[in-house]
TORKOL-4160 file (C-alpha; in steps of 0.2 Angstrom, whole numbers, padded with zeros to 4 digits, m for minus):
352
<pt num="1" X="0472" Y="0188" Z="0389"/>
<pt num="2" X="0483" Y="0173" Z="0392"/>
<pt num="3" X="0494" Y="0172" Z="0406"/>
<pt num="4" X="0513" Y="0172" Z="0402"/>
<pt num="5" X="0522" Y="0156" Z="0406"/>
<pt num="6" X="0531" Y="0162" Z="0422"/>
<pt num="7" X="0513" Y="0165" Z="0431"/>
<pt num="8" X="0508" Y="0151" Z="0443"/>
<pt num="9" X="0496" Y="0148" Z="0458"/>
<pt num="10" X="0500" Y="0139" Z="0475"/>
<pt num="11" X="0488" Y="0124" Z="0470"/>
<pt num="12" X="0499" Y="0121" Z="0456"/>
<pt num="13" X="0511" Y="0113" Z="0468"/>
<pt num="14" X="0499" Y="0099" Z="0471"/>
<pt num="15" X="0503" Y="0093" Z="0453"/>
<pt num="16" X="0522" Y="0094" Z="0457"/>
<pt num="17" X="0529" Y="0075" Z="0456"/>
<pt num="18" X="0536" Y="0071" Z="0474"/>
<pt num="19" X="0554" Y="0067" Z="0476"/>
<pt num="20" X="0553" Y="0063" Z="0493"/>
<pt num="21" X="0566" Y="0074" Z="0499"/>
<pt num="22" X="0564" Y="0083" Z="0515"/>
<pt num="23" X="0568" Y="0102" Z="0519"/>
<pt num="24" X="0569" Y="0113" Z="0533"/>
<pt num="25" X="0569" Y="0132" Z="0529"/>
<pt num="26" X="0577" Y="0143" Z="0542"/>
<pt num="27" X="0576" Y="0162" Z="0541"/>
<pt num="28" X="0560" Y="0157" Z="0531"/>
<pt num="29" X="0552" Y="0175" Z="0529"/>
<pt num="30" X="0536" Y="0175" Z="0518"/>
<pt num="31" X="0541" Y="0157" Z="0511"/>
<pt num="32" X="0551" Y="0162" Z="0494"/>
<pt num="33" X="0564" Y="0149" Z="0497"/>
<pt num="34" X="0551" Y="0136" Z="0503"/>
<pt num="35" X="0540" Y="0138" Z="0488"/>
<pt num="36" X="0556" Y="0135" Z="0477"/>
<pt num="37" X="0559" Y="0119" Z="0484"/>
<pt num="38" X="0541" Y="0113" Z="0483"/>
<pt num="39" X="0542" Y="0118" Z="0465"/>
<pt num="40" X="0557" Y="0107" Z="0464"/>
<pt num="41" X="0547" Y="0092" Z="0472"/>
<pt num="42" X="0554" Y="0093" Z="0490"/>
<pt num="43" X="0542" Y="0092" Z="0504"/>
<pt num="44" X="0547" Y="0107" Z="0516"/>
<pt num="45" X="0542" Y="0099" Z="0533"/>
<pt num="46" X="0549" Y="0114" Z="0544"/>
<pt num="47" X="0551" Y="0132" Z="0544"/>
<pt num="48" X="0558" Y="0145" Z="0556"/>
<pt num="49" X="0558" Y="0164" Z="0558"/>
<pt num="50" X="0559" Y="0176" Z="0572"/>
<pt num="51" X="0546" Y="0188" Z="0565"/>
<pt num="52" X="0527" Y="0185" Z="0570"/>
<pt num="53" X="0522" Y="0194" Z="0553"/>
<pt num="54" X="0532" Y="0182" Z="0542"/>
<pt num="55" X="0526" Y="0168" Z="0553"/>
<pt num="56" X="0507" Y="0173" Z="0549"/>
<pt num="57" X="0510" Y="0174" Z="0530"/>
<pt num="58" X="0519" Y="0158" Z="0529"/>
<pt num="59" X="0506" Y="0148" Z="0539"/>
<pt num="60" X="0493" Y="0156" Z="0530"/>
<pt num="61" X="0500" Y="0151" Z="0511"/>
<pt num="62" X="0511" Y="0136" Z="0515"/>
<pt num="63" X="0504" Y="0127" Z="0530"/>
<pt num="64" X="0519" Y="0120" Z="0537"/>
<pt num="65" X="0520" Y="0104" Z="0549"/>
<pt num="66" X="0532" Y="0111" Z="0559"/>
<pt num="67" X="0534" Y="0130" Z="0563"/>
<pt num="68" X="0548" Y="0137" Z="0575"/>
<pt num="69" X="0544" Y="0156" Z="0578"/>
<pt num="70" X="0560" Y="0160" Z="0588"/>
<pt num="71" X="0578" Y="0166" Z="0585"/>
<pt num="72" X="0588" Y="0152" Z="0577"/>
<pt num="73" X="0598" Y="0152" Z="0591"/>
<pt num="74" X="0584" Y="0144" Z="0601"/>
<pt num="75" X="0584" Y="0130" Z="0590"/>
<pt num="76" X="0601" Y="0124" Z="0596"/>
<pt num="77" X="0595" Y="0120" Z="0613"/>
<pt num="78" X="0576" Y="0116" Z="0613"/>
<pt num="79" X="0570" Y="0098" Z="0609"/>
<pt num="80" X="0566" Y="0095" Z="0591"/>
<pt num="81" X="0555" Y="0083" Z="0581"/>
<pt num="82" X="0566" Y="0067" Z="0576"/>
<pt num="83" X="0563" Y="0069" Z="0558"/>
<pt num="84" X="0573" Y="0085" Z="0559"/>
<pt num="85" X="0589" Y="0075" Z="0562"/>
<pt num="86" X="0584" Y="0066" Z="0545"/>
<pt num="87" X="0585" Y="0080" Z="0534"/>
<pt num="88" X="0590" Y="0080" Z="0515"/>
<pt num="89" X="0592" Y="0100" Z="0515"/>
<pt num="90" X="0593" Y="0113" Z="0527"/>
<pt num="91" X="0590" Y="0129" Z="0519"/>
<pt num="92" X="0595" Y="0146" Z="0527"/>
<pt num="93" X="0595" Y="0165" Z="0522"/>
<pt num="94" X="0602" Y="0174" Z="0536"/>
<pt num="95" X="0598" Y="0193" Z="0537"/>
<pt num="96" X="0610" Y="0201" Z="0525"/>
<pt num="97" X="0609" Y="0220" Z="0527"/>
<pt num="98" X="0626" Y="0222" Z="0536"/>
<pt num="99" X="0635" Y="0214" Z="0520"/>
<pt num="100" X="0623" Y="0224" Z="0507"/>
<pt num="101" X="0632" Y="0235" Z="0495"/>
<pt num="102" X="0621" Y="0249" Z="0501"/>
<pt num="103" X="0621" Y="0256" Z="0520"/>
<pt num="104" X="0635" Y="0255" Z="0532"/>
<pt num="105" X="0642" Y="0238" Z="0528"/>
<pt num="106" X="0658" Y="0237" Z="0540"/>
<pt num="107" X="0652" Y="0249" Z="0552"/>
<pt num="108" X="0636" Y="0238" Z="0557"/>
<pt num="109" X="0648" Y="0222" Z="0557"/>
<pt num="110" X="0646" Y="0214" Z="0576"/>
<pt num="111" X="0633" Y="0226" Z="0582"/>
<pt num="112" X="0617" Y="0222" Z="0588"/>
<pt num="113" X="0603" Y="0228" Z="0576"/>
<pt num="114" X="0585" Y="0228" Z="0574"/>
<pt num="115" X="0581" Y="0224" Z="0556"/>
<pt num="116" X="0563" Y="0226" Z="0558"/>
<pt num="117" X="0553" Y="0235" Z="0571"/>
<pt num="118" X="0547" Y="0223" Z="0585"/>
<pt num="119" X="0560" Y="0210" Z="0584"/>
<pt num="120" X="0573" Y="0206" Z="0596"/>
<pt num="121" X="0589" Y="0213" Z="0595"/>
<pt num="122" X="0602" Y="0201" Z="0585"/>
<pt num="123" X="0619" Y="0203" Z="0579"/>
<pt num="124" X="0616" Y="0201" Z="0561"/>
<pt num="125" X="0634" Y="0196" Z="0556"/>
<pt num="126" X="0633" Y="0181" Z="0568"/>
<pt num="127" X="0617" Y="0174" Z="0562"/>
<pt num="128" X="0625" Y="0165" Z="0548"/>
<pt num="129" X="0636" Y="0155" Z="0561"/>
<pt num="130" X="0621" Y="0152" Z="0571"/>
<pt num="131" X="0613" Y="0144" Z="0554"/>
<pt num="132" X="0629" Y="0134" Z="0554"/>
<pt num="133" X="0627" Y="0127" Z="0573"/>
<pt num="134" X="0611" Y="0122" Z="0568"/>
<pt num="135" X="0618" Y="0112" Z="0552"/>
<pt num="136" X="0630" Y="0104" Z="0564"/>
<pt num="137" X="0618" Y="0100" Z="0577"/>
<pt num="138" X="0604" Y="0092" Z="0563"/>
<pt num="139" X="0618" Y="0086" Z="0551"/>
<pt num="140" X="0607" Y="0087" Z="0536"/>
<pt num="141" X="0615" Y="0078" Z="0519"/>
<pt num="142" X="0616" Y="0096" Z="0511"/>
<pt num="143" X="0616" Y="0113" Z="0518"/>
<pt num="144" X="0611" Y="0128" Z="0506"/>
<pt num="145" X="0613" Y="0146" Z="0513"/>
<pt num="146" X="0608" Y="0161" Z="0501"/>
<pt num="147" X="0615" Y="0180" Z="0503"/>
<pt num="148" X="0619" Y="0195" Z="0496"/>
<pt num="149" X="0633" Y="0198" Z="0482"/>
<pt num="150" X="0641" Y="0210" Z="0495"/>
<pt num="151" X="0648" Y="0195" Z="0504"/>
<pt num="152" X="0661" Y="0193" Z="0490"/>
<pt num="153" X="0667" Y="0210" Z="0489"/>
<pt num="154" X="0679" Y="0220" Z="0500"/>
<pt num="155" X="0683" Y="0216" Z="0517"/>
<pt num="156" X="0668" Y="0204" Z="0517"/>
<pt num="157" X="0678" Y="0192" Z="0507"/>
<pt num="158" X="0685" Y="0188" Z="0525"/>
<pt num="159" X="0669" Y="0184" Z="0532"/>
<pt num="160" X="0664" Y="0172" Z="0518"/>
<pt num="161" X="0681" Y="0163" Z="0521"/>
<pt num="162" X="0676" Y="0160" Z="0538"/>
<pt num="163" X="0660" Y="0153" Z="0534"/>
<pt num="164" X="0668" Y="0141" Z="0522"/>
<pt num="165" X="0681" Y="0136" Z="0535"/>
<pt num="166" X="0667" Y="0133" Z="0547"/>
<pt num="167" X="0658" Y="0121" Z="0534"/>
<pt num="168" X="0673" Y="0111" Z="0534"/>
<pt num="169" X="0675" Y="0111" Z="0552"/>
<pt num="170" X="0658" Y="0103" Z="0554"/>
<pt num="171" X="0661" Y="0089" Z="0541"/>
<pt num="172" X="0654" Y="0097" Z="0524"/>
<pt num="173" X="0662" Y="0101" Z="0508"/>
<pt num="174" X="0657" Y="0119" Z="0504"/>
<pt num="175" X="0656" Y="0128" Z="0487"/>
<pt num="176" X="0650" Y="0146" Z="0484"/>
<pt num="177" X="0641" Y="0152" Z="0469"/>
<pt num="178" X="0635" Y="0169" Z="0462"/>
<pt num="179" X="0618" Y="0168" Z="0453"/>
<pt num="180" X="0607" Y="0180" Z="0444"/>
<pt num="181" X="0588" Y="0177" Z="0446"/>
<pt num="182" X="0585" Y="0182" Z="0428"/>
<pt num="183" X="0595" Y="0167" Z="0424"/>
<pt num="184" X="0583" Y="0156" Z="0433"/>
<pt num="185" X="0566" Y="0161" Z="0424"/>
<pt num="186" X="0562" Y="0175" Z="0437"/>
<pt num="187" X="0559" Y="0193" Z="0428"/>
<pt num="188" X="0570" Y="0202" Z="0440"/>
<pt num="189" X="0590" Y="0203" Z="0440"/>
<pt num="190" X="0593" Y="0200" Z="0457"/>
<pt num="191" X="0611" Y="0194" Z="0460"/>
<pt num="192" X="0613" Y="0182" Z="0476"/>
<pt num="193" X="0627" Y="0172" Z="0483"/>
<pt num="194" X="0623" Y="0153" Z="0487"/>
<pt num="195" X="0634" Y="0143" Z="0499"/>
<pt num="196" X="0629" Y="0124" Z="0494"/>
<pt num="197" X="0639" Y="0111" Z="0505"/>
<pt num="198" X="0637" Y="0092" Z="0505"/>
<pt num="199" X="0641" Y="0082" Z="0519"/>
<pt num="200" X="0659" Y="0072" Z="0519"/>
<pt num="201" X="0652" Y="0055" Z="0520"/>
<pt num="202" X="0641" Y="0057" Z="0502"/>
<pt num="203" X="0653" Y="0053" Z="0488"/>
<pt num="204" X="0647" Y="0065" Z="0475"/>
<pt num="205" X="0657" Y="0077" Z="0462"/>
<pt num="206" X="0658" Y="0096" Z="0464"/>
<pt num="207" X="0642" Y="0104" Z="0460"/>
<pt num="208" X="0640" Y="0114" Z="0444"/>
<pt num="209" X="0626" Y="0128" Z="0445"/>
<pt num="210" X="0625" Y="0137" Z="0430"/>
<pt num="211" X="0606" Y="0140" Z="0426"/>
<pt num="212" X="0603" Y="0148" Z="0408"/>
<pt num="213" X="0584" Y="0151" Z="0407"/>
<pt num="214" X="0579" Y="0165" Z="0395"/>
<pt num="215" X="0578" Y="0182" Z="0402"/>
<pt num="216" X="0560" Y="0187" Z="0404"/>
<pt num="217" X="0554" Y="0206" Z="0403"/>
<pt num="218" X="0543" Y="0216" Z="0414"/>
<pt num="219" X="0531" Y="0219" Z="0400"/>
<pt num="220" X="0530" Y="0200" Z="0396"/>
<pt num="221" X="0528" Y="0195" Z="0414"/>
<pt num="222" X="0515" Y="0207" Z="0418"/>
<pt num="223" X="0506" Y="0209" Z="0402"/>
<pt num="224" X="0489" Y="0202" Z="0407"/>
<pt num="225" X="0489" Y="0214" Z="0423"/>
<pt num="226" X="0488" Y="0231" Z="0415"/>
<pt num="227" X="0470" Y="0235" Z="0418"/>
<pt num="228" X="0470" Y="0242" Z="0437"/>
<pt num="229" X="0456" Y="0242" Z="0447"/>
<pt num="230" X="0450" Y="0257" Z="0457"/>
<pt num="231" X="0459" Y="0251" Z="0473"/>
<pt num="232" X="0476" Y="0248" Z="0463"/>
<pt num="233" X="0475" Y="0265" Z="0455"/>
<pt num="234" X="0474" Y="0273" Z="0472"/>
<pt num="235" X="0489" Y="0261" Z="0478"/>
<pt num="236" X="0500" Y="0265" Z="0464"/>
<pt num="237" X="0497" Y="0284" Z="0463"/>
<pt num="238" X="0513" Y="0292" Z="0459"/>
<pt num="239" X="0522" Y="0304" Z="0472"/>
<pt num="240" X="0527" Y="0322" Z="0468"/>
<pt num="241" X="0544" Y="0316" Z="0465"/>
<pt num="242" X="0539" Y="0303" Z="0452"/>
<pt num="243" X="0529" Y="0317" Z="0443"/>
<pt num="244" X="0545" Y="0328" Z="0443"/>
<pt num="245" X="0558" Y="0315" Z="0437"/>
<pt num="246" X="0549" Y="0301" Z="0428"/>
<pt num="247" X="0546" Y="0310" Z="0413"/>
<pt num="248" X="0564" Y="0315" Z="0412"/>
<pt num="249" X="0571" Y="0298" Z="0415"/>
<pt num="250" X="0575" Y="0284" Z="0403"/>
<pt num="251" X="0568" Y="0267" Z="0404"/>
<pt num="252" X="0580" Y="0258" Z="0414"/>
<pt num="253" X="0588" Y="0273" Z="0422"/>
<pt num="254" X="0587" Y="0280" Z="0440"/>
<pt num="255" X="0579" Y="0298" Z="0444"/>
<pt num="256" X="0597" Y="0303" Z="0452"/>
<pt num="257" X="0604" Y="0307" Z="0434"/>
<pt num="258" X="0589" Y="0320" Z="0431"/>
<pt num="259" X="0592" Y="0327" Z="0448"/>
<pt num="260" X="0610" Y="0328" Z="0447"/>
<pt num="261" X="0609" Y="0338" Z="0431"/>
<pt num="262" X="0595" Y="0350" Z="0436"/>
<pt num="263" X="0598" Y="0353" Z="0454"/>
<pt num="264" X="0617" Y="0347" Z="0456"/>
<pt num="265" X="0614" Y="0336" Z="0471"/>
<pt num="266" X="0615" Y="0317" Z="0473"/>
<pt num="267" X="0597" Y="0310" Z="0476"/>
<pt num="268" X="0586" Y="0296" Z="0471"/>
<pt num="269" X="0597" Y="0285" Z="0463"/>
<pt num="270" X="0587" Y="0269" Z="0469"/>
<pt num="271" X="0572" Y="0276" Z="0462"/>
<pt num="272" X="0571" Y="0267" Z="0446"/>
<pt num="273" X="0560" Y="0268" Z="0430"/>
<pt num="274" X="0559" Y="0250" Z="0423"/>
<pt num="275" X="0563" Y="0245" Z="0406"/>
<pt num="276" X="0549" Y="0236" Z="0398"/>
<pt num="277" X="0560" Y="0225" Z="0388"/>
<pt num="278" X="0571" Y="0219" Z="0402"/>
<pt num="279" X="0569" Y="0210" Z="0418"/>
<pt num="280" X="0565" Y="0221" Z="0433"/>
<pt num="281" X="0579" Y="0228" Z="0444"/>
<pt num="282" X="0581" Y="0221" Z="0462"/>
<pt num="283" X="0564" Y="0222" Z="0470"/>
<pt num="284" X="0568" Y="0231" Z="0486"/>
<pt num="285" X="0559" Y="0229" Z="0504"/>
<pt num="286" X="0551" Y="0246" Z="0500"/>
<pt num="287" X="0540" Y="0248" Z="0485"/>
<pt num="288" X="0541" Y="0267" Z="0482"/>
<pt num="289" X="0557" Y="0267" Z="0473"/>
<pt num="290" X="0552" Y="0256" Z="0457"/>
<pt num="291" X="0539" Y="0265" Z="0444"/>
<pt num="292" X="0531" Y="0258" Z="0429"/>
<pt num="293" X="0540" Y="0259" Z="0411"/>
<pt num="294" X="0525" Y="0266" Z="0402"/>
<pt num="295" X="0515" Y="0275" Z="0415"/>
<pt num="296" X="0520" Y="0288" Z="0428"/>
<pt num="297" X="0514" Y="0276" Z="0443"/>
<pt num="298" X="0521" Y="0263" Z="0456"/>
<pt num="299" X="0518" Y="0245" Z="0453"/>
<pt num="300" X="0504" Y="0236" Z="0459"/>
<pt num="301" X="0505" Y="0221" Z="0472"/>
<pt num="302" X="0500" Y="0208" Z="0457"/>
<pt num="303" X="0514" Y="0215" Z="0447"/>
<pt num="304" X="0526" Y="0214" Z="0461"/>
<pt num="305" X="0522" Y="0195" Z="0465"/>
<pt num="306" X="0526" Y="0192" Z="0446"/>
<pt num="307" X="0542" Y="0200" Z="0447"/>
<pt num="308" X="0546" Y="0192" Z="0461"/>
<pt num="309" X="0540" Y="0174" Z="0454"/>
<pt num="310" X="0528" Y="0173" Z="0468"/>
<pt num="311" X="0512" Y="0164" Z="0465"/>
<pt num="312" X="0498" Y="0174" Z="0458"/>
<pt num="313" X="0486" Y="0170" Z="0472"/>
<pt num="314" X="0500" Y="0172" Z="0487"/>
<pt num="315" X="0491" Y="0180" Z="0501"/>
<pt num="316" X="0496" Y="0195" Z="0512"/>
<pt num="317" X="0487" Y="0205" Z="0525"/>
<pt num="318" X="0491" Y="0222" Z="0515"/>
<pt num="319" X="0499" Y="0226" Z="0498"/>
<pt num="320" X="0514" Y="0234" Z="0508"/>
<pt num="321" X="0518" Y="0221" Z="0519"/>
<pt num="322" X="0516" Y="0209" Z="0503"/>
<pt num="323" X="0529" Y="0219" Z="0494"/>
<pt num="324" X="0541" Y="0219" Z="0508"/>
<pt num="325" X="0541" Y="0201" Z="0509"/>
<pt num="326" X="0545" Y="0199" Z="0492"/>
<pt num="327" X="0558" Y="0211" Z="0492"/>
<pt num="328" X="0566" Y="0202" Z="0507"/>
<pt num="329" X="0564" Y="0184" Z="0499"/>
<pt num="330" X="0574" Y="0173" Z="0487"/>
<pt num="331" X="0562" Y="0173" Z="0473"/>
<pt num="332" X="0555" Y="0155" Z="0472"/>
<pt num="333" X="0561" Y="0151" Z="0455"/>
<pt num="334" X="0578" Y="0154" Z="0459"/>
<pt num="335" X="0578" Y="0143" Z="0472"/>
<pt num="336" X="0569" Y="0130" Z="0462"/>
<pt num="337" X="0584" Y="0130" Z="0450"/>
<pt num="338" X="0597" Y="0129" Z="0463"/>
<pt num="339" X="0588" Y="0116" Z="0473"/>
<pt num="340" X="0585" Y="0106" Z="0455"/>
<pt num="341" X="0605" Y="0105" Z="0453"/>
<pt num="342" X="0608" Y="0100" Z="0470"/>
<pt num="343" X="0595" Y="0086" Z="0469"/>
<pt num="344" X="0601" Y="0080" Z="0451"/>
<pt num="345" X="0619" Y="0080" Z="0455"/>
<pt num="346" X="0620" Y="0077" Z="0474"/>
<pt num="347" X="0604" Y="0068" Z="0480"/>
<pt num="348" X="0597" Y="0058" Z="0465"/>
<pt num="349" X="0611" Y="0047" Z="0461"/>
<pt num="350" X="0608" Y="0032" Z="0473"/>
<pt num="351" X="0623" Y="0036" Z="0483"/>
<pt num="352" X="0614" Y="0044" Z="0498"/>
């Protein structure tokens, strides 16, 4: 079967024409953002993350020139390569669980928190400002930072205003955008906030960021992946909760409606049976809550990569870790569209 248009390979990056722009990615995770910049023609010369597991996967798949395995705050004081002071774009996706619409939100703000076992404690709501301190130190032409939609809602709007003010204090003109990954050619509805800021000495107009790619359904994106291997059949076996709820849940809906109706309790509102005719819901960091649209089973890692717009040949130590990284990452095709808009309007006009 012919692969869908949204399928791609890491080797395809070798054929992308270079625009000569230099990028560094912080909070780089498994490389979702970095692959997006590469798809847009940029040279991602450096990356940073605190997690050794993420570092292994990033290096294995993307082979960066410079990699800094450390808290981002360490980059504010250590000696750095001279070329990092000549960046076109400094990218960052500070961990965002404290601003997510699910979870404790305000209760977690300002508190030390492990966001993955084995990592040093960090004040997650301070990490965005650590990123901004690095922007101040390196003075890239453009800073692009991604975060969750929850930053624009409720009390978090005050935090967003502080970020915008800090950008201005360090010499940048910031804008904030809410983007849906489905509008960027990703077979997944994932709304994310992008802060895009250009240095004050660069004379360019305000950025327009309105991607309008046609929506790609989960069935179209994974049509050639529906014959499963024996190992995949074992990997995707349904849980008891799936066997009970999936047949009684309409495509595109959560198990919670069936449980509320039959057991009069609130549960499994994040357990979604996908709709074959639409993009996926937001892929979470845990794969056990998303089920196939036509068969009562979980999704394979191959399907997960397609729905996250990761390349088919992306390598992970285990399927579980791979799915976790994709759930934590910015979809490459999403970053690609943001990067192309910034390049065309701010960095490719002869004024920089």
